[in-house]
N, C-alpha and C positions, 0 to 999 in steps of 0.2 A: 554569552551563550554557553551552554553546557559543553564541557570538553569532549564528550563522547558523541556529540551530534555534529555531523558535517553536512553543509549545504553545497551543492555543486550543480553546474549545467552539464548535461551529457545525455547519453543514451542508456537507459536502465538496463537494456538487454545485454549490454557489454560489461556490466559491473562484475567484478570478481569478489563476490561475497557469498556467504552461505545461502542466503535467500533473498530473492527479489519479490516485491509485492505487486500483484496485478490488481489494478482497479477494474475489477470484472463486472460483467452484468450477471444477473441471477441465473441465466441459462448455463453459464460456464463454457459456452461453445465458441467463444471468441467474439470479436466485435470491432469497433473502431478505436481510435486513439491508442492509449497504452496497451489495452487489452489485445487489439489486433496486432500491434507490434510484437508483443510478447509471444503470441501464438505463431506468428510468422517466423520469428527468430529461433524459437525453441523447436519447431517442427511438430510433426504429427503425434509424437509421443505424449505431448501436453494434452492435445485434444482427446486422445485415447484415455488418458488418466482422468480427465474431466468427465468423460462419458461414464466411466466406472464409478466416480463419486456420485454422479446423478443417479445411476442405477441402484447403487447400494445404500446411499445415505440421504440424498436430497432429490427425490423424484420430481418435485414441484419447483426445483431451483434453490439455489443458495439464498437464504434470507438476508436481507440488509443488515449489515453490522456483523455478520458471522464471517469466519475464515476457514479455509481448508488448504492443505498443501498437496502439491503434485511434484513430479520430477520437473526439472528445468529444461530437459531435452538437450538441445545442441548448444545452449547458452553456457557461459562460464560459471554461473551460479549452480548450486546443487539442487535447490528447490524454488518453486514458484508458490508463494502463498497468495491465493485468490481471495479477495474480500470485496463485498458489494457495498459501496457507499450509498448514501441517500440521494434521491433525486430532489433537487431544490427547486421551488419552495413547496413541492407536493408533500414533503415530510412534516410540514406544519411545525408544531411546538416540540416535535421529537427529533428534529434535524441534528442539533448539536449532540444529543445523546447517541444517535445512530452513527454519526461520523466518528465520535470518540470510541464507540464499540468497534468500528472497523479497524481503527489503529490499535486499540488495546488487544483485540482478538488476533490480529496479525502478529503482534509482539509475543503474545502467549503461545501461539503456534510455533514461532521461531524458537522460543525457549524450550518447548517440548521436543523439538528437533535437535536440541543442543547446539543451536547456531550461536556464534559469537558476533556476527554482523548481519545486517539487514539493510536493504535499500528500498525506500518508498518513493512512489511518484506522489503528486498532489491529488489524493483521492477526492473524487466527486467534483473537482473544480473545472473539468472540461465540459463536455456535452451535458453532464448532470447539473451544471449551473450553480454549484455552491460558491458563494462569495469567497474569493481567494484569501482576503485578509482574515476573515472569520475562521476559514479552514486552517490557515497557517497557525493561528493561536491554539486551536484545538489540537492539532498534530503535535505542536511543540509541548503543550501542557501534558499530554498523555505520554509522550516519549520521555520527557524529564522525569515524570513520576515513576515510570517503569524503570529507569536507570538508577533510581534510588535503591531499589531492591536487586538490581542486576548490574552492578558497576563495571562488569567486564564486557558488557555488550557495547557494540558500536552501531550507531544508527546513522544512515545516510539518507538525505533527501535529494533526489535527482530530478532536476527540472529540465524540461525540453528546451525552454527558452530562458535567456538571461533575465528578461523582464519579470518572469514568474519567480525567479530566484530572488530578485530584488524586492518584490512584493512580500515574500516570506520574511526576508531579512528586516524589512521595515515593520512588519506586523509584530515581530517578536523583539524589536529593537529595545523596548523598555527593559526586557529581561537580559539583553546581551551586553549591557554596560558593565 
């Protein structure tokens, strides 16, 4: 596995990194899973910032695959990078490209913010139904490619459950030898 990529089980809202990634819905107004946890942990300043993003930039909601940053509110991270992953299988033959865009655009946003570290959840693998093994391969491929041009960045994948971490490790196992 790439030396600048770390996999661990834990609570993404407690990560001491420059930016954490929110697997958001297009409304940016909070929701379930990681999205709800981030909004609860960060407090009302995140929701206020998301309302401003909607009013100024995305009145119809954040498109799938795009990313925007807000404050992290009360969390240890400085920023939350919100990205909307694809809903599987409704995304059809665009699923892989949309998921790759979610990861790539979150990384580009972190780079613009001059972040040296970022923590991701497993985007789209919860209620959005993306197969975890396929999602892991895409996340790893995009992260590894990004690190080729940004060798000082550290990327963390934070899994809520140990079993999800093990699925990710198994999915990228061929490359981690």
